[in-house]
C-alpha positions as MATLAB code, in Angstrom:
seq = 'MKTILYLIAALSLSSLLVFGPVNSQQPDLDPLVPNRPVYARADLPPPHARVPMSHRRSRRRLRRLPPYYAGIDSLRYLYGSDVNSSFEHGLDLFQFLKHYDSPQIWENHQGHDHFLVMARPAWDFSQSVSCDQPIWGTSFLELPEFYNITALILESRTWPWQEQAVPYPTSFHPPNTALFEAWMTRVRQSRRSTLMVFAGGGGSSSSPNIRRSIRLECENSANSSEINDEYSKSCEFIDCSNGVCEHDPIRFMRPMLQSDFCLQPPGDTPTRRSTFDGIIAGCIPVFFENQSAKTQYTWHLPEGKYNDFSVYIPKEDVVFKGVKILDVLLGIPKDKVRRMRESVLDIIPRVMYRKHGSSPGLKTKKDAFDIAVEGTLQRIKGRLQQVAVH';
ca = [
       0.000    0.000    0.000;
       2.789    2.380   -0.937;
       0.756    4.475   -3.333;
      -2.693    5.909   -2.869;
      -4.274    8.153   -5.455;
      -6.368   11.122   -4.435;
      -9.026   12.104   -6.948;
     -11.317   15.096   -6.624;
     -14.862   15.217   -7.992;
     -17.612   17.807   -7.770;
     -20.781   17.635   -9.829;
     -21.689   21.294   -9.760;
     -21.260   24.369  -11.882;
     -20.090   26.173   -8.769;
     -17.024   23.960   -8.737;
     -15.731   26.314  -11.404;
     -15.946   29.336   -9.147;
     -14.242   29.004   -5.783;
     -11.198   26.903   -5.012;
      -9.604   29.270   -2.484;
      -8.175   28.356    0.908;
     -10.603   27.784    3.743;
      -9.129   30.479    5.912;
     -11.020   33.712    5.322;
     -11.937   35.550    8.526;
     -15.601   36.452    8.810;
     -16.058   39.494   11.082;
     -19.815   38.895   11.169;
     -19.205   35.785   13.235;
     -17.470   37.727   16.041;
     -20.603   38.122   18.213;
     -20.886   34.346   18.422;
     -17.589   34.210   20.284;
     -17.302   37.505   22.179;
     -14.051   39.425   21.592;
     -12.632   36.642   19.454;
     -12.838   36.040   15.704;
     -14.080   32.783   14.303;
     -12.220   31.576   11.257;
     -14.654   30.287    8.710;
     -15.523   30.006    5.108;
     -19.039   31.329    4.882;
     -19.129   30.815    1.117;
     -18.307   27.106    1.176;
     -21.290   25.196   -0.240;
     -21.284   21.370   -0.236;
     -19.728   21.048   -3.726;
     -16.539   22.483   -2.228;
     -15.992   19.667    0.237;
     -12.941   19.028   -1.926;
     -11.373   22.298   -0.690;
     -10.455   21.256    2.884;
      -9.645   17.765    1.643;
      -7.369   19.132   -1.071;
      -5.401   21.400    1.254;
      -5.002   18.754    3.926;
      -3.904   15.888    1.691;
      -0.386   17.320    1.388;
       0.093   16.674    5.110;
      -0.428   12.958    4.572;
       1.763   10.407    2.847;
      -0.496   10.280   -0.178;
       0.599   10.205   -3.769;
      -0.341   13.447   -5.459;
      -1.404   13.768   -9.085;
      -2.686   16.781  -10.991;
      -6.307   16.963   -9.750;
      -9.075   15.651  -11.933;
     -12.273   17.698  -11.579;
     -15.076   15.304  -12.391;
     -17.636   18.092  -12.034;
     -16.067   20.123  -14.808;
     -15.637   17.039  -16.951;
     -19.281   16.108  -16.347;
     -20.615   19.341  -17.852;
     -20.301   18.093  -21.406;
     -22.422   15.084  -20.478;
     -25.019   17.138  -18.612;
     -25.392   20.115  -20.922;
     -23.217   19.666  -24.005;
     -23.265   17.671  -27.201;
     -22.409   14.488  -25.279;
     -25.572   14.663  -23.158;
     -26.664   11.213  -24.340;
     -23.256    9.709  -23.575;
     -23.141   10.246  -19.814;
     -22.215    6.587  -19.367;
     -18.781    7.521  -20.734;
     -18.024    9.979  -17.935;
     -14.773    8.888  -16.297;
     -13.495    6.653  -19.073;
     -10.890    9.216  -20.116;
      -9.612    9.260  -16.538;
      -9.451    5.486  -16.468;
      -7.443    5.417  -19.676;
      -5.045    7.973  -18.218;
      -4.507    5.947  -15.046;
      -4.206    2.621  -16.797;
      -2.077    3.549  -19.788;
      -0.437    6.962  -19.454;
       0.282    7.925  -15.850;
       2.038    5.013  -14.184;
       0.463    1.856  -15.594;
       2.345   -0.430  -13.214;
       0.786    1.340  -10.218;
      -2.765    0.702  -11.408;
      -1.928   -2.842  -12.462;
      -0.560   -3.708   -9.022;
      -3.989   -3.747   -7.375;
      -6.467   -2.735  -10.098;
      -7.589    0.328   -8.142;
      -8.019   -1.292   -4.718;
      -5.349    1.054   -3.319;
      -6.971    4.206   -4.743;
      -9.624    6.502   -3.296;
     -11.458    9.589   -4.440;
     -13.508   12.411   -2.933;
     -16.882   13.282   -4.461;
     -18.486   16.467   -3.199;
     -22.040   15.556   -4.163;
     -24.474   12.748   -3.336;
     -23.667    9.417   -4.959;
     -26.943    9.577   -6.872;
     -25.478   12.310   -9.071;
     -22.853    9.858  -10.323;
     -24.833    6.614  -10.378;
     -27.039    6.669  -13.451;
     -27.257    3.240  -15.055;
     -24.805    2.772  -17.914;
     -27.634    1.193  -19.906;
     -29.930    4.217  -19.616;
     -30.459    5.451  -23.183;
     -32.331    8.580  -22.102;
     -30.400   10.122  -19.200;
     -32.538   11.427  -16.352;
     -29.889   13.175  -14.272;
     -26.210   12.875  -13.545;
     -23.634   10.549  -15.008;
     -22.567    6.930  -14.637;
     -19.149    7.530  -13.062;
     -19.791    5.285  -10.039;
     -21.460    2.626  -12.181;
     -18.449    2.085  -14.433;
     -16.944   -1.383  -13.857;
     -13.538    0.243  -14.341;
     -13.922    2.034  -10.985;
     -15.600   -0.692   -8.948;
     -12.488   -1.226   -6.822;
     -11.941    2.404   -5.814;
     -13.079    3.690   -2.408;
     -15.280    6.785   -2.759;
     -15.581    9.349    0.038;
     -18.834   11.106   -0.648;
     -21.275   13.505    1.021;
     -24.133   11.004    0.754;
     -23.666    7.347   -0.034;
     -26.032    4.677   -1.197;
     -26.652    1.794    1.181;
     -25.416   -1.135   -0.883;
     -22.072   -0.319   -2.598;
     -19.185   -1.189   -0.259;
     -17.012    1.371   -2.076;
     -19.006    4.395   -0.883;
     -18.472    6.019    2.509;
     -20.231    9.214    3.545;
     -18.155   11.979    5.155;
     -19.466   15.110    6.920;
     -20.501   18.152    4.955;
     -18.152   21.121    5.461;
     -19.640   23.692    7.827;
     -18.778   27.370    8.342;
     -16.328   26.702   11.168;
     -12.654   25.894   10.568;
     -10.654   26.802   13.704;
      -6.919   27.494   13.265;
      -5.807   26.918   16.863;
      -6.816   25.488   20.230;
      -7.668   28.876   21.745;
     -10.313   29.645   19.147;
     -11.652   26.100   19.276;
     -12.003   26.213   23.061;
     -13.575   29.686   22.877;
     -16.191   28.303   20.542;
     -16.835   25.283   22.752;
     -17.297   27.570   25.751;
     -19.720   29.728   23.775;
     -21.707   26.675   22.717;
     -21.788   25.218   26.223;
     -22.884   28.492   27.859;
     -25.398   29.523   25.209;
     -28.877   30.158   26.590;
     -31.285   27.794   24.831;
     -34.526   29.752   24.902;
     -36.104   27.982   21.901;
     -37.220   24.360   22.012;
     -36.651   23.477   18.351;
     -35.484   25.104   15.136;
     -35.694   24.176   11.472;
     -33.453   25.898    8.923;
     -34.267   24.953    5.362;
     -36.580   25.371    2.432;
     -39.621   23.581    1.134;
     -42.786   22.710    2.977;
     -44.946   25.146    1.053;
     -46.639   22.585   -1.202;
     -50.071   21.201   -0.430;
     -49.005   17.566   -0.722;
     -48.262   15.807    2.582;
     -44.555   15.600    3.407;
     -42.378   15.979    6.480;
     -41.223   19.520    5.702;
     -44.785   20.695    5.258;
     -45.725   19.086    8.578;
     -42.810   20.817   10.314;
     -43.680   24.165    8.793;
     -47.321   23.890    9.842;
     -46.406   22.789   13.360;
     -44.000   25.705   13.732;
     -46.618   28.169   12.526;
     -49.295   26.728   14.796;
     -46.996   26.609   17.816;
     -46.791   30.413   17.879;
     -50.264   30.439   19.412;
     -49.829   27.252   21.410;
     -50.083   27.092   25.190;
     -48.215   23.766   25.321;
     -44.791   25.350   25.773;
     -43.376   25.341   29.300;
     -41.773   28.169   31.234;
     -38.225   27.200   30.257;
     -38.673   28.350   26.671;
     -39.692   31.713   25.280;
     -40.396   30.124   21.908;
     -41.417   26.604   20.966;
     -40.271   26.585   17.345;
     -38.333   28.821   14.984;
     -38.492   28.371   11.234;
     -35.550   29.785    9.237;
     -36.552   29.978    5.587;
     -33.495   29.110    3.500;
     -35.345   28.836    0.200;
     -33.537   29.886   -2.980;
     -30.122   29.546   -1.369;
     -30.430   32.625    0.870;
     -28.528   30.904    3.706;
     -25.557   29.665    1.675;
     -23.425   32.775    2.187;
     -24.925   33.920    5.484;
     -24.211   31.446    8.308;
     -25.391   33.937   10.928;
     -28.923   33.489    9.586;
     -29.081   29.919   10.880;
     -26.186   29.549   13.333;
     -27.511   32.060   15.851;
     -30.948   30.366   16.111;
     -29.212   26.985   16.391;
     -27.115   28.268   19.280;
     -30.318   29.389   20.983;
     -32.231   26.118   20.489;
     -32.196   22.763   22.232;
     -33.150   20.715   19.162;
     -32.439   21.072   15.434;
     -34.927   19.385   13.098;
     -33.238   17.577   10.206;
     -35.920   16.365    7.773;
     -34.850   14.880    4.431;
     -35.137   17.037    1.331;
     -34.295   16.052   -2.228;
     -31.971   13.493   -0.635;
     -31.858   12.173    2.955;
     -28.725   13.976    4.190;
     -28.278   17.661    5.047;
     -25.376   20.001    5.690;
     -27.589   21.470    8.430;
     -27.016   18.328   10.501;
     -23.390   19.310   10.970;
     -24.086   23.035   11.337;
     -26.407   22.094   14.193;
     -23.884   19.791   15.851;
     -21.237   22.529   15.660;
     -23.759   24.784   17.460;
     -24.422   22.164   20.155;
     -27.978   21.690   18.911;
     -29.343   18.153   19.370;
     -30.308   16.713   15.959;
     -33.782   15.314   15.375;
     -33.844   12.819   12.506;
     -36.843   11.503   10.605;
     -35.037    8.895    8.462;
     -32.194    6.559    9.352;
     -30.648    7.352    5.972;
     -30.114   10.943    7.093;
     -27.169    9.958    9.290;
     -27.280    6.539   10.957;
     -26.577    4.513    7.824;
     -24.279    7.183    6.385;
     -21.602    8.534    8.719;
     -20.493    5.319   10.363;
     -16.913    6.519   10.760;
     -17.651    9.944   12.218;
     -20.774    9.531   14.357;
     -20.824    6.993   17.219;
     -22.611    4.021   15.722;
     -24.930    2.329   18.191;
     -25.160    5.429   20.400;
     -27.575    7.579   18.424;
     -30.003    7.691   21.334;
     -27.286    9.412   23.361;
     -26.981   12.440   21.074;
     -30.045   12.534   18.815;
     -33.797   11.994   18.614;
     -35.475    9.814   15.999;
     -39.109   10.331   14.989;
     -40.283    8.361   11.925;
     -41.513   10.832    9.332;
     -44.554    8.654    8.628;
     -45.686    9.095   12.229;
     -45.578   12.867   11.857;
     -47.075   13.141    8.372;
     -49.761   10.459    8.526;
     -50.319    9.498   12.184;
     -50.636   12.892   13.811;
     -47.572   12.665   16.057;
     -46.524   16.139   17.210;
     -42.801   16.810   17.274;
     -43.388   19.361   20.017;
     -44.949   16.723   22.281;
     -42.113   14.256   21.720;
     -39.389   16.790   22.520;
     -41.170   18.269   25.537;
     -41.491   14.730   26.866;
     -37.717   14.345   27.149;
     -36.568   15.079   30.740;
     -34.314   18.117   31.082;
     -31.492   16.139   32.678;
     -31.480   13.838   29.656;
     -31.422   16.864   27.339;
     -28.326   18.096   29.163;
     -26.630   14.711   28.814;
     -27.509   14.590   25.130;
     -25.978   18.026   24.602;
     -22.745   16.915   26.259;
     -22.666   13.981   23.857;
     -23.156   16.396   20.949;
     -20.267   18.524   22.226;
     -18.054   15.435   22.310;
     -18.805   14.876   18.618;
     -17.913   18.399   17.430;
     -14.180   17.742   16.827;
     -15.034   14.669   14.749;
     -17.276   16.519   12.280;
     -15.391   19.801   11.851;
     -12.595   20.434    9.357;
      -9.674   22.274   10.939;
      -8.113   25.165    9.084;
      -5.250   24.080    6.855;
      -2.010   24.724    8.704;
      -3.672   24.780   12.125;
      -1.677   24.848   15.353;
       0.086   21.716   16.686;
      -2.158   21.709   19.743;
      -5.342   21.577   17.703;
      -3.906   18.826   15.527;
      -3.999   16.522   18.540;
      -7.791   16.446   18.126;
      -8.822   14.220   15.259;
     -11.129   16.082   12.906;
     -13.349   14.908   10.041;
     -10.414   14.740    7.639;
      -8.237   12.679    9.987;
     -11.039   10.210   10.609;
     -11.873    9.951    6.901;
      -8.273    9.213    5.932;
      -7.775    6.694    8.748;
     -10.996    4.934    7.820;
      -9.987    4.889    4.165;
      -6.569    3.411    4.911;
      -8.123    0.707    7.083;
     -10.653   -0.132    4.378;
      -7.963   -0.289    1.688;
      -5.781   -2.470    3.902;
      -8.677   -4.855    4.404;
      -9.466   -4.960    0.700;
      -5.853   -5.680   -0.227;
      -5.771   -8.529    2.284;
      -8.967   -9.985    0.804;
      -7.604   -9.693   -2.716;
      -4.352  -11.377   -1.661;
      -6.288  -14.333   -0.219;
      -8.262  -14.826   -3.411;
];
């Protein structure tokens, strides 16, 4: 396992726009940590998960090649003259690896010792190669040529062993221990005057769905007498429709800091960046599908201990059986809520991405990148052992 390839993929037009370092200081975040700046990248949407990964890879003993941007390469299959040939996306890369770069390296293990990072859900790269009329995306992950490669991805499918979900990048990338500890103190001491918060879009259609149910419950709770004396507000709805929250983390981070629970309903796909924004804010996640986290982030979130740091309410119970989220959350004893928050705080280092070039002290805390690389190396080691046996 001397050589490991690092590929970078992003299926988004925005991958053409921002590839800068994740180290810009955002003065607007200062009030969240009094008298201290928070280092963040407020303009880092999910397609740029490759940015922290790219900067940090040089610190590891990983073989480095000129980066291949699958998102840029995919544009000709999504919008260009090759739109009906999306099953060919990635074949040029395969030919380069197999015949032109260092053929002996690929031939050694046929890709088992390679991994890539894909900054979009797997569904965007998993269209069937036999689909004559493409619906969406390309067939990159369905190519037999890449079946042996490990894919780190923002949202994985449940069945391919190659895919492993990694946390979405948030707006917090601390450069040193002092700023990290200042943030943790702020999160721990924050007054939680709101029971639950939902930051997202959708829910305005008339058809029954979990986001609509949440929106209606939040609106109705404004006039509800069910709230107890510990909260000044039962629910806050932060409308992030049309991307208004992407470049303004204050819009959702402040309410998350002031809330006990963060609602994380599925949207177009089960996972959400908001899950990790909420954890960074010490806000206990409330899931409505297991696919939103439990079956995804098995390396980063404590598998088997979800009851210690999160709440699960089946979306069908809310949408079709009349279960009120408010009732479920108010039914959790306050001492348990406090224990759950401490568990959330313990998770924060595991889901954040440190600033590139961070202080030696902060590097002693394993972050999302460290855990992803360690998990990848263990998986590759296991695969190589299996291949050797057969």
